[in-house]
N, C-alpha and C positions, 0 to 999 in steps of 0.2 A: 652660744656655749655647747648646746647639744651637738651641733655639726662638728665643732671642733674636737669634742671628745671622741665622737665616732671615727674621726680621722686618725686619731693617734692609737686606736685599737687595732689589732692585726688579725686575729683569727676570726672565722665565720662565726663560731660559737659566742665569742665575746661580743660581736656587734649584734648578734640576734638577742642575747641576754640584755644588752643595753637598750635595745628597741622595746623589749618586753617591759623593762623598768619604766621607760617613758609611757608605755600604754597604761601601766598601773597608775602613774602619776596624772594622766588625763582622765581617768575614770571618776568623774565628779560625783557619781552616785554611790561610790564606795567610801564609807566613813574611814576605812583603813588605807586609802589610796596613798597617803604620804608614807606610812609605815611600810606598806608592801613595796614602795619604790625605794625607800632607804634600805631595806633588807636586800633587795635585788642588786643595788649598787654595791653593798658591802660583799656580797657574793661575787660580783663581778671582779672586784679588786683582789679576792682571794684566788679566783681562777687565773687572773692575769699574772699574779705573783708565782703561782704553781707552774704556769706554763714556762716562765722564765727560769724557774729553779725546781726541776723535777726532784723527787726525794732521793732517788739512787744517785743522781749526779751530785747533790750536795753532800750526801753521806760518804761519798768517795773522795772528797777533798781532803788534803792534808791537814788543813786548818779545822776540820769539822770535829766538834766534840758532842757527845750525847748529853743534853740537858734535860729534855722532857722524859716523862715516865714512860711514854710509848716509843721512844727513841726516834721520833720524827723531828725534822729540822724546826727550829723556832722561826717566827717572822723575821727576826733580826738576821738569822743565818740565811734565810731565803733571800732577803735584800742584799746581803753581802755577796752571795753567789750571783744574782742578777747582774751585779755590777763588776765583780772582779773574777768570777768563775773560780777556778782552783788556785789562783795566784795567792800566795800567803803574804801577810803583812810584812814579814822579814824581807821577802823578795823586793817588795815595793820600797821598802826603806832603803835597801842596798842601792836602788836606782834613783834615790833622792826624791821619791814621790812623797807628797804630804799625807802620810797615813793617818795621823791623828785627826786632821781635818775631815778626811773621808769617813772615818768612824763616827765622828760627830754628825755628819750628814746622814749616815746610816740610821743612827738613833733618832734623828728628827723625822726621817721618812717613816720610821716605824710608829712614831707618835701620830702621824698623819693617818696611817692606816687605822690605828686604835680609835681615832675620832670618829671614823665611819660607824663603828659598832655603837656609839652613844646614840646615833639617830635611829637605831632599830627598835629601841625599847618602847613598849606601848604602855603610856601612862595617861592619866587624865589630861595633862597638858599637850599631849601629842596625838590624842584621839579625836576624830572628826574635826579637823581643823578647818578654819575659814579659809577661802581661796586665797586671800591676801597673805595669811600665814604660810600656807602650803608653798606659795610662790617664793617667799622670803627664805624659808627653811630648805627648800629643794635646791636653791641656788648655792647654799652652804655645802650641801652634799656634792653638787657638781663641782664646786671649786676644790673640795678636798680630793676627790677622785682625780681631777685634772692635775692637781699639784702632785699627787702621789706618782702618777705615770710619768709626768714630764721630768720629775727630779731624778727618778730611776734611770731614765734614758739620758739625762743630761750628765749625770755622774759617770755612766759607762762611757758616753762619748768623750768626756774629759780624759778618762783613763786611757782610751784607745789612741787618742791623739798624742798623749804623752809617750806611750809605748812605740808608736809609729816612728817617733824620732830617734829610737834606739836601733832601728834595723835597716836603714836604707843601704849602707855600704855592704853589709853582709848579704842582702838580697842580690845585688849586682854581681858580686863575686861568684855566687852560686849558679845564677842563671846562665852565664856564658859558658859553662862546662856541659851543657845539655846537648843531646844528640837530636839533630833536626832532620828526620827521614824525608819529610815532604820537600825540603830544600834539596836534599840529594836527588830527588826526582827531576829537578830543573837542570842540574849540572852534574857530570860524573864526579867532579871535585869542587869543593868550596872551602873557604876559610872565613873565620869570623873576625872582622875588623874591630868592632866594638859593639856595645849595647847601651841603650838608653832606657832607664825605667822612668816613664812619664807619669805613672800614677800608682800609688800603692796605699793600702789601708787595712787595718784589722777588721775582719768581717764577723769574727766569732771568737769568744773566750769561753771555753767549757771547762769541764772538770780536770782535764788533763792536757788540753791542746790549745795553742793560739794560732789561729788561721789567718794568713795574710793573702789577700788578693792583689796580684801584681799585673800591670800591663805596660807595654812600651814598645820599642823598635829595636831590632837587631840588624846590624849592618854587615852584609855578606860581600865577599869577593867570589863571583861565580866563574869558574875556570872551564873553558871549552877547548876541545882539541885533544888528540891522543898525545902520548908521551913524545913520539916522534915528531908530530906536528909542532908541538911546543918547543922541543929542542931545536927545530928549524925555524922558529919564529912565526909559525902559521897558526898558533892558538890565539885565544882571545879571553881577556879577563873583563867582567862586567860587574860593576859595583851596584848593588841593589840593596834596599832596605825593606823589611817586612815587619808588620806589627806582630806582637805575641801577647798571650794572656796565660797566666798560671797561678797556682797557689802554693804558698810554703806552709807546712804544718809544723809548728815548733812545739816540742814537748815542754810541758811546764815543770820546771825544776828550779833550783836555787839560783841559776843563771838565766840571764835574758840578754840577747838572743841565745837560746839553748844550742849546745853543740849537737844535740839530737833533734834531727828534723828530716822531713821528707819533702821533696819538690814533686808536685803532681806531674805526671807525664804529659808533655804538651809538645806541639809543634808550633810553627809560625803560619800565619795567614798569608798564603801566596797567591790568593785570588787576583790581586792587582797585577801580578805578573802575567797571568793568563788573559787578563783584560787588556794589557798593553802590547802583547807581542805574540805572534804565532811562529810556527816552525819556518815558514818561508821568509818571514821577516828577520828571524834569527840568522838564517843562512845569509841573507843579504847583508846583514850587519857584519857578520864574520868576514865575508868577501870584501866589503868596503874597508874594513880595518886592515886586512892583509894588503889590499891594494895601496892603501896609504903608506904602509910601511915599506912596500917595494919601491914607491916613488920618492921615499925620503932619503 
């Protein structure tokens, strides 16, 4: 259980805090070892949630409303942000996502966090526990923490997979209109035959942006020879494909995919070209092609 929980924590601080909690649990000479352990785990859950949902990000979301006296987000609001960022329930409903089911899950996750607080109270029945009791009760704490972390991640994964299904065609249409300067270094002229998106997925949903990571291949026709040579049939076209990777950043608004977006500047990976052919080989290829046309 301990190893599994440590794997799902991400920041260095979270992992160190978890290790300190385990150290408290293993301190058999300390009558408060269970209480200190439970308190540390509760604080770990708090830091985990705050990392996923910083105050300023949550408060800038359209759906955020001040509920607390100090104006800070509630646990429920933090969980909501950790899963859906600045996306409103109305937007999800318009996309036919099961919003009511998600909100019920958020309430359930909130109860899981609240349950961790119960274990931190020091009373006669939780003070100086026998080892067998410590083992039994610490497993409950472990299970609550594991459930909390995994359910937040699972809900967000379900949402991103759902949204992924709404954006494929839009990505393809936008990618093919980019300028590829490093391809221009291989040939004076080139044209794009087609592009294939082989992998794409949402990597981040924050307060105002949905970021999609995209990779695939673009198929080019590289054109060689001067205008005169090409008019006289002495030019050469070579079909070549190169991999690419980029990101699209969609603004969060009432529509998805949003019409307001930015495509990160990117080129294509032409390393394979340089690994396959040098200038002498290219000249030879052009001469052979010209010779074939002359003999035909």
